[in-house]
Residue frames relative to the residue before (quaternion, step in Angstrom):
aa qw qx qy qz dx dy dz
X 1.0000 0.0000 0.0000 0.0000 0.00 0.00 0.00
X 0.5672 0.5939 -0.3888 0.4177 3.58 1.15 -0.49
X 0.6364 0.5207 -0.3342 0.4606 3.60 1.00 -0.75
X 0.6349 0.5157 -0.3283 0.4725 3.58 1.04 -0.74
X 0.6285 0.5366 -0.3299 0.4562 3.59 0.98 -0.82
X 0.6554 0.5178 -0.3085 0.4551 3.59 0.99 -0.84
X 0.7188 0.4617 -0.2498 0.4558 3.59 1.04 -0.73
X 0.7288 0.4068 -0.2330 0.4992 3.59 1.16 -0.45
X 0.4246 -0.7011 0.5176 0.2455 3.53 -1.20 0.61
X 0.7314 0.4224 -0.2409 0.4781 3.58 1.06 -0.64
X 0.5227 -0.6530 0.4479 0.3159 3.59 -1.07 0.71
X 0.0112 -0.7811 0.6243 0.0019 3.54 -1.24 0.53
X 0.2297 -0.7195 0.6298 0.1814 3.52 -1.36 0.26
X 0.1148 -0.7948 0.5911 0.0763 3.56 -1.21 0.36
X 0.1566 -0.7506 0.6344 0.0979 3.51 -1.32 0.47
X 0.4616 -0.6588 0.5068 0.3101 3.60 -0.85 0.88
X 0.0437 -0.7900 0.6105 -0.0347 3.55 -1.02 0.89
X 0.8022 -0.0574 -0.0414 0.5929 3.57 -0.33 1.29
X 0.7540 -0.4296 0.2548 0.4267 3.57 -1.26 -0.02
X 0.8370 0.1891 -0.0613 0.5099 3.57 0.81 -0.94
X 0.6506 0.5039 -0.3117 0.4751 3.59 1.21 0.37
X 0.0665 -0.7631 0.6383 0.0762 3.53 -1.34 0.27
X 0.3400 -0.6843 0.5985 0.2408 3.54 -1.21 0.56
X 0.1370 -0.7899 0.5960 0.0451 3.57 -0.78 1.07
X 0.1318 -0.7951 0.5911 0.0316 3.57 -0.84 1.05
X 0.1405 -0.7873 0.5979 0.0544 3.58 -0.70 1.12
X 0.4837 -0.6451 0.5026 0.3118 3.57 -1.09 0.70
X 0.7334 0.3619 -0.1949 0.5414 3.56 1.07 -0.78
X 0.3951 -0.7441 0.4898 0.2244 3.59 -0.51 1.19
X 0.5975 0.5684 -0.3666 0.4308 3.58 1.09 -0.63
X 0.6108 0.5457 -0.3431 0.4597 3.57 1.09 -0.69
X 0.6195 0.5407 -0.3323 0.4621 3.57 1.06 -0.78
X 0.6748 0.4914 -0.2938 0.4657 3.57 0.85 -0.97
X 0.6574 0.5308 -0.3055 0.4391 3.55 0.96 -0.90
X 0.7109 0.4568 -0.2706 0.4613 3.58 0.82 -0.96
X 0.6763 0.4862 -0.2969 0.4670 3.60 1.12 -0.60
X 0.5008 0.6503 -0.4318 0.3739 3.62 1.24 -0.18
X 0.6277 0.4901 -0.3310 0.5062 3.58 1.13 -0.62
X 0.1773 -0.8604 0.4722 0.0724 3.58 -0.06 1.28
X 0.6854 0.4811 -0.2972 0.4587 3.58 1.15 -0.29
X 0.6670 -0.4615 0.3941 0.4323 3.51 -1.35 -0.27
X 0.1511 -0.7743 0.6123 0.0523 3.55 -1.11 0.82
X 0.3877 -0.7003 0.5429 0.2541 3.56 -1.13 0.60
X 0.0084 -0.7532 0.6576 -0.0099 3.54 -1.00 0.95
X 0.7897 -0.0958 0.0282 0.6054 3.53 -0.13 1.25
X 0.7745 -0.2878 0.2299 0.5142 3.57 -0.70 -1.06
X 0.6189 0.5479 -0.3329 0.4538 3.59 1.29 0.21
X 0.3053 -0.6864 0.6227 0.2188 3.51 -1.27 0.54
X 0.0263 -0.8034 0.5946 -0.0176 3.58 -0.82 0.99
X 0.1006 -0.7608 0.6389 0.0541 3.50 -1.28 0.53
X 0.1800 -0.7850 0.5864 0.0868 3.57 -0.78 1.02
X 0.0398 0.7893 -0.6089 0.0689 3.53 -0.86 1.03
X 0.4878 -0.6118 0.5289 0.3287 3.53 -1.17 0.63
X 0.5575 -0.6089 0.4414 0.3517 3.59 -1.03 0.78
X 0.0535 -0.7854 0.6164 -0.0164 3.54 -0.87 1.02
X 0.3651 -0.7754 0.4744 0.2009 3.55 -0.29 1.28
X 0.6643 0.5066 -0.3194 0.4472 3.60 0.90 -0.83
X 0.6871 0.4915 -0.2782 0.4571 3.57 1.07 -0.73
X 0.8153 0.3150 -0.1240 0.4698 3.58 0.90 -0.93
X 0.7208 0.4103 -0.2535 0.4978 3.61 1.18 -0.21
X 0.2493 0.7628 -0.5532 0.2236 3.55 0.87 0.88
X 0.5266 -0.6283 0.4479 0.3569 3.59 -0.98 0.66
X 0.3892 -0.6996 0.5497 0.2384 3.54 -1.01 0.82
X 0.1808 -0.8112 0.5537 0.0511 3.55 -0.89 0.97
X 0.1828 -0.7334 0.6396 0.1399 3.53 -1.32 0.45
X 0.5598 -0.6252 0.4375 0.3231 3.53 -1.15 0.64
X 0.3063 0.7258 -0.5722 0.2278 3.57 -0.77 1.07
X 0.2362 -0.7595 0.5899 0.1396 3.53 -1.13 0.74
X 0.6903 -0.4528 0.2765 0.4919 3.57 1.21 0.38
X 0.4869 0.6425 -0.5013 0.3144 3.55 -1.28 -0.31
X 0.7482 -0.3457 0.2778 0.4935 3.58 -1.14 -0.62
X 0.0046 0.7911 -0.6074 0.0715 3.56 -0.66 1.19
X 0.3159 -0.7398 0.5632 0.1891 3.58 -1.06 0.75
X 0.1202 -0.7766 0.6172 0.0386 3.53 -1.14 0.79
X 0.1377 -0.7985 0.5851 0.0343 3.56 -0.95 0.94
X 0.7227 0.4441 -0.3264 0.4171 3.55 -1.16 0.68
X 0.4199 0.6847 -0.4877 0.3421 3.58 1.21 0.32
X 0.4170 -0.7145 0.4930 0.2694 3.62 -0.67 1.02
X 0.6189 -0.5821 0.3831 0.3625 3.57 -1.08 0.72
X 0.6775 0.4933 -0.3103 0.4487 3.61 0.93 -0.83
X 0.7048 0.4119 -0.2589 0.5163 3.60 1.25 -0.33
X 0.4292 0.6938 -0.4639 0.3453 3.58 1.28 0.26
X 0.4494 0.6673 -0.4667 0.3673 3.58 0.26 1.28
X 0.7210 -0.4669 0.3040 0.4120 3.54 -1.30 0.33
X 0.6144 0.5569 -0.3578 0.4294 3.61 0.98 -0.77
X 0.6683 0.4909 -0.2970 0.4735 3.58 0.96 -0.86
X 0.6511 0.5168 -0.3212 0.4538 3.58 0.95 -0.86
X 0.6394 0.5092 -0.3163 0.4815 3.58 1.02 -0.79
X 0.6314 0.5376 -0.3254 0.4543 3.58 0.98 -0.87
X 0.6632 0.4945 -0.2953 0.4779 3.60 0.92 -0.91
X 0.6704 0.5081 -0.2978 0.4514 3.58 0.88 -0.94
X 0.6588 0.5183 -0.3107 0.4481 3.57 0.96 -0.85
X 0.6169 0.5333 -0.3446 0.4649 3.60 1.06 -0.69
X 0.7213 0.4402 -0.2311 0.4821 3.58 1.09 -0.73
X 0.7491 -0.3976 0.2215 0.4813 3.60 1.17 0.26
X 0.7352 -0.3877 0.2243 0.5088 3.58 1.22 -0.15
X 0.3755 -0.7323 0.5355 0.1898 3.54 -0.82 1.09
X 0.1228 -0.7688 0.6214 0.0876 3.57 -1.10 0.76
X 0.7891 -0.1867 0.1941 0.5521 3.60 0.67 -1.08
X 0.2458 -0.7102 0.6287 0.2000 3.52 -1.39 0.14
X 0.5676 -0.6146 0.4222 0.3490 3.58 -1.02 0.76
X 0.6049 -0.5986 0.3936 0.3478 3.57 -1.05 0.84
X 0.6755 0.4990 -0.3119 0.4443 3.62 0.87 -0.90
X 0.6154 0.5177 -0.3412 0.4866 3.58 1.21 -0.46
X 0.6549 0.5182 -0.3001 0.4610 3.55 0.91 -0.96
X 0.7232 0.4252 -0.2276 0.4944 3.58 1.02 -0.89
X 0.4106 -0.7435 0.4284 0.3083 3.58 1.36 0.01
X 0.3198 0.7241 -0.5375 0.2906 3.58 1.02 0.75
X 0.7462 0.1947 -0.1119 0.6267 3.55 1.23 -0.56
X 0.0352 0.8409 -0.5377 0.0501 3.61 -0.51 1.11
X 0.4603 0.6571 -0.4738 0.3632 3.60 1.17 0.38
X 0.7861 0.0348 0.0162 0.6168 3.54 0.94 -0.96
X 0.2934 -0.7311 0.5856 0.1911 3.54 -1.15 0.64
X 0.2171 -0.7632 0.5983 0.1117 3.56 -0.82 1.03
X 0.0063 0.8143 -0.5735 0.0894 3.54 -0.41 1.32
X 0.2992 -0.7380 0.5756 0.1859 3.56 -0.95 0.89
X 0.0855 -0.8004 0.5931 0.0158 3.53 -0.77 1.08
X 0.6347 -0.5322 0.3998 0.3926 3.54 -1.26 0.45
X 0.6031 -0.5557 0.4297 0.3780 3.53 -1.22 0.53
X 0.1604 -0.7609 0.6219 0.0925 3.54 -1.03 0.85
X 0.3135 -0.7798 0.5179 0.1592 3.55 -0.80 0.98
X 0.5295 0.6093 -0.4199 0.4148 3.58 1.27 -0.03
X 0.4131 -0.7264 0.4555 0.3069 3.57 1.15 -0.60
X 0.7447 0.3352 -0.2068 0.5388 3.58 1.27 0.12
X 0.0505 -0.7444 0.6630 0.0612 3.53 -1.28 0.57
X 0.6584 -0.5252 0.3602 0.4012 3.57 -1.24 0.34
X 0.4463 -0.6905 0.5103 0.2524 3.56 -1.05 0.85
X 0.7775 0.1294 -0.0618 0.6123 3.59 1.14 -0.65
X 0.1487 -0.7999 0.5805 0.0324 3.54 -0.93 0.97
X 0.3552 -0.6954 0.5812 0.2291 3.55 -1.06 0.81
X 0.0955 -0.7843 0.6129 0.0150 3.54 -0.65 1.18
X 0.1628 -0.7841 0.5937 0.0782 3.57 -0.85 0.98
X 0.3284 -0.7425 0.5471 0.2039 3.56 -0.79 1.01
X 0.7467 -0.4222 0.2720 0.4360 3.59 -1.30 0.03
X 0.6754 0.4622 -0.2904 0.4958 3.60 1.22 -0.43
X 0.5715 -0.6253 0.3628 0.3883 3.58 1.29 0.02
X 0.4604 0.6701 -0.4590 0.3583 3.59 1.26 0.14
X 0.3705 -0.7605 0.5100 0.1559 3.52 -1.00 0.98
X 0.0260 -0.7762 0.6299 -0.0083 3.58 -1.00 0.91
X 0.3622 -0.7155 0.5550 0.2208 3.56 -1.12 0.68
X 0.1157 -0.7809 0.6133 0.0264 3.56 -0.78 1.10
X 0.3093 -0.7684 0.5387 0.1538 3.58 -0.88 0.97
X 0.3316 -0.7211 0.5786 0.1879 3.55 -1.02 0.90
X 0.1094 -0.7857 0.6073 0.0425 3.57 -0.89 0.97
X 0.0178 -0.7843 0.6201 0.0010 3.56 -0.74 1.01
X 0.4760 -0.6698 0.4947 0.2829 3.53 -1.07 0.77
X 0.3951 -0.6818 0.5595 0.2569 3.55 -0.96 0.88
X 0.3303 -0.7529 0.5364 0.1905 3.54 -0.84 0.97
X 0.2412 -0.7898 0.5520 0.1158 3.56 -0.67 1.12
X 0.3651 -0.7166 0.5476 0.2309 3.53 -1.28 0.27
């Protein structure tokens, strides 16, 4: 970022974003437009960099995991939301709720919820699901699928 500061006249701030990305904020919007006009990769010292305007459709796609349905485990469900309504909500996001395992319903197992979902012919379900509790608060639930060995 020091090399970028040396090359630009206007001040900016940045925040690391993922392993190889950063969000750069310019005080002058014209500077943003100018730097994003260069659509290819540029060399800065020993690094190749590419500046792009944030594009929600390009960068905020849902992450998917391979699954055709059946029994799927989910982790990160808050204890106060450990109920049938939440399990149905999760199942419906994944293509349709069928059932929840008895030990989950009876709260004998509360680390992961094993939920049976309808078969999906796309071969994919969401890796992370937004779960809304009864008060409307949002929680992220992680989908866990078993890797199939040979």
